[in-house]
C-alpha positions in Angstrom: -84.5 12.8 -32.8 -82.8 9.8 -31.4 -79.4 11.4 -32.3 -80.4 14.6 -30.5 -81.5 12.7 -27.4 -78.3 10.7 -27.4 -76.2 13.9 -27.6 -78.2 15.4 -24.7 -77.6 12.3 -22.6 -74.0 12.2 -23.5 -73.7 15.9 -22.5 -75.3 15.2 -19.2 -73.0 12.3 -18.5 -70.0 14.4 -19.3 -71.2 17.3 -17.1 -71.9 14.9 -14.2 -68.5 13.4 -14.5 -66.8 16.8 -14.5 -68.8 17.9 -11.5 -67.9 14.8 -9.6 -64.2 15.1 -10.6 -64.3 18.7 -9.3 -65.6 17.6 -6.0 -62.9 15.0 -5.7 -60.1 17.5 -6.4 -58.5 20.1 -4.1 -57.7 23.6 -5.2 -54.4 22.5 -6.7 -56.1 19.9 -8.9 -55.0 16.9 -6.9 -57.6 14.2 -6.1 -58.6 14.7 -2.5 -58.5 11.8 -0.1 -60.2 11.8 3.2 -58.1 13.7 5.8 -58.1 12.1 9.2 -57.4 14.5 12.1 -56.7 13.7 15.7 -57.3 16.4 18.3 -57.6 17.2 22.0 -61.0 18.5 23.0 -59.6 21.8 24.4 -58.5 25.2 23.4 -55.3 24.0 21.7 -57.5 22.6 18.9 -59.4 25.8 18.2 -57.9 26.1 14.7 -59.6 22.8 13.8 -62.9 23.8 15.3 -62.9 27.1 13.4 -62.0 25.4 10.1 -65.0 23.1 10.5 -67.4 25.8 11.6 -66.4 28.4 9.1 -66.1 26.0 6.2 -62.4 26.5 5.6 -61.8 22.8 4.9 -64.7 22.8 2.5 -63.3 25.8 0.7 -60.1 23.7 0.1 -62.3 20.8 -1.0 -61.2 18.6 1.8 -63.2 15.9 3.5 -62.0 16.0 7.1 -62.7 13.3 9.6 -62.2 14.6 13.1 -61.2 12.2 15.9 -61.2 13.4 19.5 -58.3 11.7 21.4 -57.7 11.9 25.1 -53.9 12.5 25.4 -51.0 13.9 23.4 -49.2 10.5 23.8 -52.1 8.7 22.0 -52.2 11.3 19.2 -48.5 10.8 18.6 -48.9 7.0 18.5 -51.9 7.3 16.2 -49.9 9.5 13.9 -46.9 7.2 13.6 -49.2 4.2 13.1 -50.9 6.1 10.2 -54.4 5.8 11.9 -54.6 9.6 11.6 -52.9 12.0 9.1 -52.7 15.2 11.2 -52.5 15.9 14.9 -53.8 19.3 15.9 -51.6 20.8 18.6 -50.3 18.1 20.9 -47.5 18.3 23.4 -44.1 18.2 21.7 -42.4 15.7 24.0 -44.4 12.6 22.8 -43.8 13.7 19.2 -40.0 13.8 19.9 -40.0 10.4 21.6 -41.9 8.8 18.7 -39.3 10.3 16.3 -36.5 8.7 18.4 -38.2 5.3 17.9 -39.3 5.9 14.3 -37.0 8.5 12.6 -38.5 10.6 9.9 -42.0 9.4 10.6 -43.5 12.8 11.5 -43.2 16.5 10.6 -44.1 19.5 12.7 -46.2 22.1 10.8 -47.0 24.6 13.7 -45.8 25.5 17.1 -47.3 27.4 20.0 -45.9 30.8 21.1 -47.0 30.9 24.8 -46.1 33.8 27.1 -47.0 34.4 30.7 -49.7 36.8 29.5 -51.4 34.5 27.1 -50.8 31.1 28.8 -53.4 28.4 28.8 -52.2 26.9 32.1 -51.7 28.1 35.7 -51.6 26.8 39.3 -54.8 27.2 41.4 -56.0 26.4 44.9 -59.3 26.6 46.7 -60.2 30.1 47.8 -59.9 29.2 51.5 -56.5 27.5 51.1 -53.6 28.8 53.2 -51.4 28.3 50.1 -50.5 31.8 48.7 -47.6 31.2 46.3 -45.4 28.6 44.7 -43.1 28.4 47.7 -46.0 27.1 49.8 -46.3 24.0 47.6 -43.3 22.4 49.2 -44.2 18.9 50.2 -47.8 19.3 49.1 -49.8 17.2 46.6 -50.2 18.8 43.2 -52.6 17.4 40.6 -52.0 17.7 36.9 -52.5 16.4 33.4 -51.3 12.8 32.8 -48.1 12.2 31.0 -44.5 13.4 31.6 -44.7 16.9 30.3 -46.7 18.6 33.1 -44.9 16.7 35.8 -41.4 17.4 34.6 -42.1 21.1 33.8 -43.7 21.9 37.1 -41.0 20.1 39.2 -38.2 21.8 37.2 -39.6 25.2 37.9 -40.1 24.5 41.6 -36.6 23.0 42.0 -35.1 25.9 40.1 -36.8 28.5 42.3 -36.7 26.6 45.7 -33.8 24.1 45.6 -33.7 23.8 49.4 -37.4 23.1 49.9 -39.2 19.7 50.0 -40.2 18.5 46.5 -44.0 18.6 45.9 -45.7 15.3 45.1 -47.1 15.4 41.6 -50.2 13.3 41.1 -51.3 12.5 37.5 -55.0 12.8 37.0 -57.3 12.5 34.0 -58.9 15.9 33.4 -62.4 14.8 34.5 -61.0 14.4 38.0 -59.1 17.7 38.3 -61.8 19.9 39.8 -63.3 17.2 42.0 -59.9 16.2 43.4 -59.1 19.8 44.5 -62.6 20.4 45.9 -62.6 17.3 48.1 -59.0 17.7 49.2 -57.3 14.8 47.5 -54.8 17.3 46.2 -53.6 20.7 47.7 -53.2 22.5 44.4 -54.0 22.0 40.7 -51.8 22.5 37.7 -54.7 23.4 35.5 -55.2 23.7 31.7 -58.0 25.4 30.0 -61.0 25.0 30.1 -60.6 23.5 33.6 -58.6 26.6 34.7 -61.4 29.0 33.9 -64.1 26.6 35.0 -62.5 26.3 38.4 -62.1 30.1 38.8 -65.6 31.1 37.6 -67.7 28.3 39.1 -65.7 27.3 42.1 -63.8 30.4 43.1 -60.4 28.7 42.7 -57.6 31.2 43.2 -54.6 31.5 40.9 -51.3 31.4 42.7 -48.9 31.1 39.8 -49.2 31.9 36.1 -48.2 29.7 33.1 -45.6 27.1 34.1 -44.7 26.6 30.4 -44.1 30.2 29.7 -42.1 30.6 32.9 -40.0 27.6 31.9 -39.4 29.0 28.4 -40.7 32.3 27.1 -42.5 31.9 23.7 -42.9 28.3 24.7 -43.3 26.0 21.6 -44.6 23.2 23.8 -47.6 22.6 21.6 -47.1 21.5 18.0 -49.2 20.6 15.0 -47.9 17.4 13.3 -48.4 15.5 10.1 -47.5 11.9 9.2 -44.4 12.1 7.0 -45.4 9.2 4.7 -48.8 10.8 4.1 -47.2 14.1 3.5 -44.9 12.6 0.9 -47.8 10.9 -0.9 -50.2 13.9 -0.7 -48.2 17.1 -0.8 -50.9 19.2 -2.5 -53.6 18.0 -0.2 -51.3 18.9 2.8 -50.9 22.4 1.4 -54.7 22.7 1.1 -55.1 21.6 4.7 -52.5 24.1 5.9 -54.2 26.9 4.0 -57.4 26.1 5.9 -55.5 26.1 9.3 -53.7 29.3 8.5 -57.0 30.9 7.6 -58.4 29.8 11.0 -55.5 31.5 12.7 -56.3 34.7 11.0 -59.9 34.4 11.9 -59.1 33.8 15.6 -56.8 36.8 15.7 -59.4 39.1 14.0 -62.5 37.7 15.7 -61.6 36.5 19.3 -65.2 36.7 20.7 -66.7 34.7 17.8 -63.8 32.3 17.9 -64.5 31.6 21.6 -68.2 31.0 20.9 -67.0 28.4 18.4 -64.8 26.9 21.1 -67.7 26.8 23.6 -69.8 24.9 21.1 -67.1 22.5 20.0 -66.0 21.6 23.5 -69.4 21.7 25.2 -68.5 24.3 27.8 -70.3 27.4 28.9 -69.7 30.5 26.7 -68.9 32.6 29.8 -66.0 30.2 30.5 -64.8 30.2 26.9 -64.8 34.0 26.8 -62.6 34.1 30.0 -59.9 31.9 28.3 -56.8 32.8 26.3 -56.8 31.3 22.9 -53.4 29.6 22.4 -51.2 31.6 20.0 -49.9 29.3 17.2 -47.5 29.9 14.3 -48.6 29.6 10.7 -47.0 26.7 8.8 -44.5 29.0 7.1 -43.7 31.1 10.2 -42.2 28.6 12.6 -39.5 30.2 14.7 -36.8 27.6 14.2 -34.2 29.4 16.4 -36.7 29.5 19.3 -37.6 25.8 18.8 -34.0 24.8 18.8 -33.6 26.5 22.2 -36.6 24.6 23.6 -35.3 21.3 22.2 -32.0 21.9 24.0 -33.9 22.5 27.3 -35.8 19.3 26.9 -32.5 17.4 26.4 -31.1 19.0 29.5 -34.2 17.9 31.4 -33.7 14.3 30.1 -37.1 14.5 28.4 -35.5 13.4 25.2 -32.3 11.4 24.6 -31.4 12.8 21.2 -31.2 16.5 20.2 -32.8 17.0 16.8 -32.5 20.1 14.7 -35.7 22.1 14.4 -35.2 22.5 10.6 -35.1 18.7 10.3 -38.3 17.9 12.2 -40.4 20.7 10.8 -42.0 20.8 7.3 -40.0 22.8 4.8 -41.0 26.4 4.9 -41.7 27.9 1.4 
């Protein structure tokens, strides 16, 4: 009897150990480590929100720790320092500048494919403003997202179209000040991103005077990128593949279920569903479908604008496509 009891206990121990081992391994059999993700609390991070909500990370046996971060610059810094493993869709310029300081520290795993029709940005004014189009912004105060990307891109488009007009004054504002600043007249126009763009239009009757700056600047704009820490990638290749499978599945879900995806966006970013449903969901490439030729063209533009001092090759800064 004692032998039978001992065998039963031994069997239970073995089963428990196997069960725990399964929980600690991803679908490729590699022991799973906690994955730390940094993201902006906006539409660009929808793939992450969907992966959490629909359980795609769990399907890959990943334990994902999400960290909301205020700016792309900070996400890029946190990536290089190793405080986070993945950055979900941040502006590409801070990534490139970090790569100039710390070569081979980061790899891009996804890029945006923004057109005028699906852009997440636009220029808006108050409904009673005399400003009707881009030309009317000459010498005016334009508010926008902090960091160099919005400022340089907007001023480049304006100078290209109206080289003989007075340059607008670009004022960098944290997003929580965007709507208020336009309403009280501290700025004359707003270079708005979602969800502020749709919030302003729906709740405050803001009027759109110009479509996506980024798509106007470069059609199929890859200005947004998903990024992984290179060292972490090298040490955890199978876990990275599992993570990318979850993100790619999120992209398919967003394409096939736009209404439900926007409900997830509203919940994750604490905005009204009416506003979320009015927004475009930023189109992103899958990890094995990055348009390297298109990205090379955009990198060349950034070099011409002096946004970067070196001109990398897209194939060298992106993960290897299988």
